[in-house]
C-alpha positions, 0 to 999 in steps of 0.5 A: 379599602376604607371602613372597619379594618382588622390589624392587617388591613383585611376588610371585615363586615362592620356593625353599625354602632349607635352613639355609645351610651355613657358607661357606668363609672368604674369602681374597682381596678382590673382583676389581674392587677396589671396595667394600673396606668395605661401601657406604654411601648411600641408596636410595629404595625402602623409603620411596617404592616407585614412587610419584610422589614418587620423582623428580629433585627427591628425588634431588637433595634427598637429595644436598644433605642428605648434605652439609648434615647431615654424612652425607657426612662420616660416610661415606655416598656413594652416592645410588641410584635403584631401580625405576621411573626408566625409560620402559616401553619402550626407544627405537627404538635399543633404548636405555633412557630416563628417565621424562620426568615423574620425570627430565625432564633425564635420568639423566646430568644427575642424575648430574652433580649428585650428582657435583658434591656430591662423591657417587656415584650408583647405578641399578637394573635386573633380570637379566630381561626386565622389572624387578619393578614391576607395570608391568614396565619394561625389564630387562637380560637380553639387553641387558647390554653395551648397558645397561652402556655406557649406565650408564657413559656416564651416570656411574653408580657403582653397579648394583643388579641384581634377579632378576624375570622371569628366564625361568629362565636360570641365575642365575650365568650371568645375573649373570656376564654383567652383571659382564663387561659392566660390566668392559667399560665400563672404568668402576668400578661397584660391582655389587650382586647382588639375587637374594634368596639363592635360589641361595646366592650366598654360595657363588659371588657373591664372584667375580662382584659386590661384594655379594649379597642373602642374603634376600628383601626387608625390610619396616619391622617388627621381625619382618622385620628379625629374620628377615633378621638370623637368616638373614644371621648364619651366612654370616660366612665369605663376607664380606670386603673387596669382597665382602659379604653384603647383608641388604637396606637400612635401614628406620631412620626409616620408622616401623614400629619403635621407636627402640630397635628401629632402634638394634638394626637399625643396630647389628646391620647394622654388626656384620654388616659389611652395606651401610648404605643409608638407606631413609627419606626424609631430607627428613622424618626426625626428629632421632632418625633422624639421631642413629642414622644418624650415629653414627660410632662404630657406623659405624666398626664397619661400616667397619672395614678388616679386613672381618670379619663378626661371628659368633655367640658365643651366642644362648640364649633370644633373648639374643644375643652377636655378636662382630666382630674389628676391625683394631686388635685390639679386638672389637665386642661386640653384646649383643642382646636378642631377647625382649619383656622386659629381659634380662641378657646377659653374656660375657667379654673372653677369650670375645670373643677378646681375650688375658688382661690385668689389665684392659680398656677398654670403650667403649659406642658408643651412650652414648659412654662408656668404662670399665674392666673386669676382664673381664666384659662384661654389661648388662641390655638392654631388650626388642628392644635392643642394647648395642654395646661396643668392647673392647680389652686396651690397657693404658690401662684404669686411666685410666677409671672402673670399669664397673658393671652395673645389673639387675632381677630380673623384667620390671616388670608391674604391676596398677594400684592394687596394690603390686608388689615389684621387686628391682634390683642394681648390680654392680661389673665394674671392675678398680678398685672403684666407691666411694660407690655409691648407687642410685635408681629413678624412674617416671612422675609420681604413681607411688609408688616406695619403697625397702625395703632399702639404696640405698647401699654404700661400695664394689663391687669386682669381682663384688660387688652392691648389692641393693635392693628397691622397692615400686612402685604405679601409681595406681588407674585407670592405663591399660593400657600401657607406661610408663618406669622408670629405674634409675640409680646414682652412684659414685666412680671412683678419681680421685674423679670422680663417675659416673652410669650409667642404664638404662631399664626398660620397665614395663607396667601390665596387667589381670588376665584376666576370671574364666573367661577368654575369647577371647584376641583380645578381651584386651590384648596385652603385646607383638606382633611379626610377620613381615609386617605386624601381627598381626590380630585375628579375621582372617587376616594378609592383606597388609602393612597393618593391618586388611587381613585376610580371614576366617580359613579353614583347610582350607575351614573359616571361623573368626570368632575368633582371631589372624592371624599370619605367621612369625616371630611372637610375641604375649604376654598377661598371665595373672597366674598365674590361668589354666589352659589355652590352646586353639586350632585352628591352621593355614596360612590358605587365602589363600596357596593351596598355599604356607606351612609353619609351627610353632605353639608356646605358652609359659608364662613362657618354658617350652614348654607345647605345640607342633605339628609342621610344618603345611602349607596342605594340612592341616586345622586342628589342635587345640592345648592347653597347660597354663599353670597359674601362668604370669604371661605366656603367649606364642604363637609361630609359626616358619617350619617350618625352610624359610624364610618364604614365605607363612607365614600362620598362624591361631590360630583359636578361640583361648581361655584358661581362667582 
């Protein structure tokens, strides 16, 4: 069930939120003196929900892993229990009790174990009569003081306080009552307000809690993560030491996104000074997951004591530049590529807020390398990727090699057996020139890659480029799909040291659409992102799993062909310049009753070719036609109509392309 969810996945009515007005700037830290940097730790919900694997053994195991894998030393300290830890009913004295199957020794014993590992423990309940799980475990509404006392007696250090079954009681009143109850215990307990951003907590919760959810629940998909990030970014002025915007827990390692997307997730949460609560089961995590979660240079951005949330410098065409001021005067600069193909992103040190200087040091926080620059900060960023830099005007720039920017003129789309010409560039960004520059393009075994223009230059001073044309051929019979190309440059620094810089370039082998065209749901997709679960072929979006859609139905009319999506979504197809029109019948699927508002848009090589107005569930299917003549790539986009994503199930019915 898509839309705004509580922690345990039970649907609740969603309040349509206007685009949030910028909150007033923070002038003081939270009153309880806790969480002066964003909390870091673990919460089981994203990986286990209420399944049986959530138990005492898991919690203790996570605590052990924090210590043994170095996560504790990296700054993670809270091991938090989410919903389903309790019995369904209070005992005869009105007290909460732990589920005896999950926690046979009780919560205090688990807390004692976590504390023995030098860590802290968190717990969950709801500001309602029951929690969010479908069983409905006891909530704290009306029991705030006795429950807070129990938590304190157990040794709890962190409370996540949800919003289900709230009986319509004013949110500020409910959350303030629990604040007062926690304070009355005398125990320092970090207070996490989880009311999903329904009542604009960024406007009032800084005087109540230490962090507050700004959105509905995240799920393990690119569309969900992206939508939440966009909702959280405008709220930077509300954040500060002890009072944080919370865009929900991390999905890193749960399997629904690529490692590139998970690096973006972790980078942007850190730039937004968000709590870093691991949501994957670390007992099964990959080495790559640990590498992402343990990146201390990125963690340092999140944990910077100045407590500033990053702000958006630019976001044109899905090319985001987000800048975070740091306590030492440096700036963290995120170059984030929202789009589905590699893009050049650029800004300058002065635009990021640094003073004018002869040169600057630039640290790449994922490559762990430092360069000098004359002031330009630029990179070709892979699709859905983020380059995270830390930039300073510190006078020590001359000790580092010059930065260079590697780029490509267009997204590599190749038809098997046909030669495609690609143009790459290596551009000097350094205050000192890059010397004896050479460039190389590598691809999969069996591919032909041949340079047809110079691959070297004696020197690249600031702003000078080496441009190289390559003829690239994927062997006939190569399967449609994504493949890796790597562009690398070697050059000498002023001290003679040789430097190697590389970027991955995602190439896609494509197939020309059939003569005459056909249904787009029958053709291969270049890329697809969706706000809730996967984009479905010939059915509605359904629930969050793959293949769980229903017959597409708009205004009572059933369609057998098309795509079932959920805002925000984007689906791209290769047209190869050979097609003329795209047509469809579009609307909100009937499966969501009276809810859902969306806008449909068709793009041709990034140009808007057709768009609807805001469509609601009360409307019948609407026709849409787009002229896509000459376009290599056709993209189908669904947005939320400007009112947030709640049940925005969008059908591209009877979807055809003419070629």
